C-alpha positions in Angstrom: -7.8 6.9 229.1 -8.6 10.1 229.6 -11.6 11.5 231.3 -14.8 12.7 229.6 -15.2 15.8 229.5 -18.2 17.0 231.4 -20.8 19.7 230.3 -21.2 22.5 232.8 -22.6 25.8 233.4 -20.3 28.5 235.3 -22.0 31.5 236.6 -21.9 34.6 238.7 -18.4 35.7 240.5 -17.6 35.4 244.7 -15.2 33.1 246.8 -16.3 30.9 247.6 -17.3 28.9 244.8 -20.5 26.6 245.0 -20.0 23.4 242.4 -23.9 21.6 241.8 -24.2 18.1 241.8 -27.8 17.1 240.5 -30.3 14.1 241.6 -30.9 10.6 239.5 -32.1 11.2 236.0 -32.0 14.9 236.2 -29.4 17.4 235.0 -27.4 20.9 235.9 -30.6 23.0 235.0 -32.6 21.1 238.4 -30.2 24.0 239.3 -31.3 26.7 237.9 -33.5 28.4 240.4 -30.9 27.7 243.3 -27.7 29.3 241.2 -30.3 32.0 239.8 -30.1 33.5 243.3 -26.6 32.3 244.6 -24.7 33.8 240.9 -25.5 36.9 242.7 -22.4 36.7 245.4 -20.8 33.4 244.3 -19.3 31.7 241.4 -21.7 28.9 240.7 -20.6 25.5 238.9 -23.0 23.6 237.5 -22.4 20.1 236.1 -24.4 17.2 234.0 -22.7 14.1 235.7 -21.5 11.5 233.3 -24.5 9.9 231.5 -26.6 12.3 232.3 -27.8 15.7 230.2 -25.0 16.3 228.0 -22.3 14.8 229.3 -21.3 11.1 228.1 -21.1 8.5 230.4 -18.4 6.3 231.3 -16.6 3.6 230.0 -17.4 1.8 233.5 -19.4 3.5 236.2 -18.8 3.0 240.2 -19.4 5.8 242.5 -15.7 6.0 242.9 -15.3 6.4 239.3 -17.9 9.1 238.9 -16.7 10.8 242.0 -13.4 10.6 240.3 -14.2 12.1 237.2 -16.0 15.1 239.2 -13.1 15.9 241.4 -10.7 15.7 237.9 -13.4 18.3 236.3 -13.4 20.6 239.3 -9.2 20.6 239.5 -9.4 21.4 235.6 -11.8 24.5 236.7 -9.8 26.2 239.2 -12.1 27.5 241.5 -9.9 28.6 244.6 -12.2 27.7 247.7 -15.8 25.9 246.7 -18.2 24.1 248.4 -19.9 21.1 247.2 -23.5 20.9 246.5 -25.1 17.4 246.1 -28.9 16.6 245.7 -29.3 12.9 245.7 -27.4 11.2 243.9 -25.0 14.1 243.8 -25.3 13.8 247.8 -23.7 10.3 247.7 -21.1 11.5 245.1 -20.3 14.9 247.0 -19.4 12.7 249.6 -17.3 10.5 247.6 -15.1 13.7 246.1 -15.0 15.1 250.0 -13.5 11.5 251.3 -9.9 12.5 251.0 -10.2 16.3 250.7 -9.1 18.0 247.5 -7.3 20.9 247.8 -9.7 24.4 248.2 -12.6 22.0 249.5 -14.1 24.6 251.9 -17.4 22.3 253.2 -20.0 20.0 251.6 -24.0 20.8 251.4 -26.1 17.6 250.8 -29.5 17.9 250.0 -31.8 15.3 250.6 -28.9 12.6 250.3 -28.6 9.1 248.9 -27.2 8.0 252.3 -23.6 6.8 251.6 -25.1 3.1 252.7 -27.1 1.9 250.5 -30.2 4.1 249.5 -33.2 2.5 250.7 -35.2 2.1 247.8 -38.5 0.3 247.3 -37.9 -3.0 245.0 -41.0 -3.0 243.3 -40.2 1.3 242.3 -36.8 0.0 241.3 -37.9 -2.8 239.3 -40.6 -0.1 237.3 -38.0 2.3 236.9 -35.5 0.0 235.4 -38.1 -1.4 232.8 -38.8 2.1 231.4 -36.1 4.0 231.1 -36.9 6.1 227.7 -40.7 6.3 228.8 -42.4 9.7 229.4 -45.5 8.1 231.1 -43.1 7.0 233.4 -41.3 10.0 233.8 -44.4 11.9 234.4 -45.7 9.3 237.1 -42.1 9.5 238.7 -42.4 13.6 239.1 -45.7 13.0 240.4 -44.5 10.5 243.3 -41.5 12.7 244.3 -42.9 15.8 244.8 -45.0 17.1 247.5 -44.8 21.2 246.2 -46.5 22.0 243.5 -44.0 23.3 240.3 -44.4 25.6 237.3 -45.0 23.3 234.3 -42.2 24.7 232.6 -40.1 23.3 235.4 -42.1 20.3 235.7 -41.2 19.5 231.5 -37.3 20.5 232.7 -37.3 17.3 235.1 -39.3 14.8 232.4 -36.7 15.9 229.3 -33.8 15.4 231.9 -35.5 12.1 232.8 -35.5 11.3 228.6 -32.1 12.6 228.0 -30.5 10.4 231.2 -27.9 7.7 229.3 -29.2 4.1 229.4 -25.9 3.1 230.8 -26.2 6.0 233.7 -30.0 4.8 234.0 -29.4 0.9 235.3 -26.1 1.8 236.6 -27.2 3.7 239.3 -30.2 1.9 239.8 -28.9 -1.5 239.4 -25.5 -0.9 241.7 -25.0 2.9 242.5 -27.7 3.3 244.7 -26.8 -0.3 246.5 -23.0 0.8 246.6 -21.3 1.7 250.3 -19.4 4.4 250.9 -19.7 4.8 254.8 -16.5 4.5 255.3 -15.6 7.8 252.8 -17.8 9.5 254.4 -16.7 9.6 257.8 -13.2 10.9 256.8 -14.6 14.1 255.4 -13.4 16.5 257.4 -14.9 19.9 256.4 -18.1 21.3 258.0 -21.4 19.9 256.3 -25.2 21.0 256.1 -27.8 18.2 255.9 -31.1 19.9 254.3 -34.3 17.6 253.8 -37.9 17.6 253.4 -40.5 16.9 255.7 -42.4 15.1 253.5 -39.6 13.5 251.4 -40.8 10.0 250.1 -37.6 9.1 248.7 -35.4 10.0 251.6 -37.5 10.6 254.5 -36.4 12.5 257.5 -36.2 9.0 259.1 -33.7 7.9 256.8 -31.1 10.7 257.0 -31.6 11.2 261.1 -30.5 7.0 261.1 -28.0 7.0 257.9 -26.8 10.2 257.0 -26.6 12.5 260.2 -24.6 9.4 262.3 -21.7 9.1 259.7 -20.2 12.4 259.3 -18.3 14.3 261.3 -19.1 17.8 261.6 -22.9 18.1 260.2 -25.8 20.0 261.3 -29.2 19.6 259.9 -32.4 21.6 258.4 -35.5 20.5 257.6 -37.7 22.4 255.2 -41.2 21.6 256.0 -43.9 20.4 253.6 -41.3 19.6 250.8 -40.8 16.4 249.2 -37.9 15.0 247.3 -37.1 17.7 244.5 -36.1 20.7 246.5 -34.3 22.8 244.1 -37.6 23.1 242.4 -39.9 22.8 245.2 -38.4 24.9 247.4 -35.2 26.9 245.9 -35.1 29.8 247.5 -35.4 28.1 251.1 -32.5 25.8 250.1 -30.7 29.1 248.7 -31.4 30.9 251.9 -30.1 27.7 253.8 -26.7 27.4 251.8 -26.1 31.1 251.4 -25.9 30.9 256.0 -24.0 28.1 255.8 -21.2 28.8 253.6 -21.3 33.0 255.6 -21.4 30.9 258.9 -19.2 27.7 258.6 -17.2 27.8 255.4 -15.3 31.3 255.3 -13.0 30.9 258.1 -12.4 26.9 257.5 -9.4 25.6 257.2 -8.9 24.4 253.3 -6.3 22.3 252.6 -4.4 22.8 250.0 -4.8 26.4 249.5 -2.7 29.3 250.6 
């Protein structure tokens, strides 16, 4: 069975390309501001992950299956050298993609990432989310819960609409299974440079989780923290995230040894 065709947005030009993977219940639209800045200098490919946004769900979900689907989609885009940028759920999936280095991969950026170990999710919150798929009031509550900096009303509406657009299959997979999966062995195999970006006030992936569950699993990673920001860093701190990515690419990725490229 062939992999589903993933919906994406391709803008800008310049190497290395930047591939953006969004958070749970989001879509490629969550990267609109970050990519808007970085596409002035780099090619930016934003992807709707399987079952989110406008991409169809997989017949069967797992972190490895989704990671493989993403890797296949990236390969089909013929990007040359590229850096994967993954937010929250997308961070865990980025590590799955990068574990056995695909041709052209020059670096990985993890933004408030779900750790390679099981995500420390409050079980009452997990149960609330599992019971309220497609409910607008619940989506609004989630947005209030996970942010610490105010975001414009139009961005809030994107977050809510993307939440409501998420397929039931993808929604239940991540909450019941994907967030609980362990990919620590894969994470420890990632050999390219990595940057981890966190928010100092993130209630979902707080600094302590990054310190204890993310950084020790990564062989060549640096970490930066954005003061006063919560979990939705691509909306709450778009310019800071873009600056951190740009600095990382210039300092760590341009001269990186990239497998599979001349």
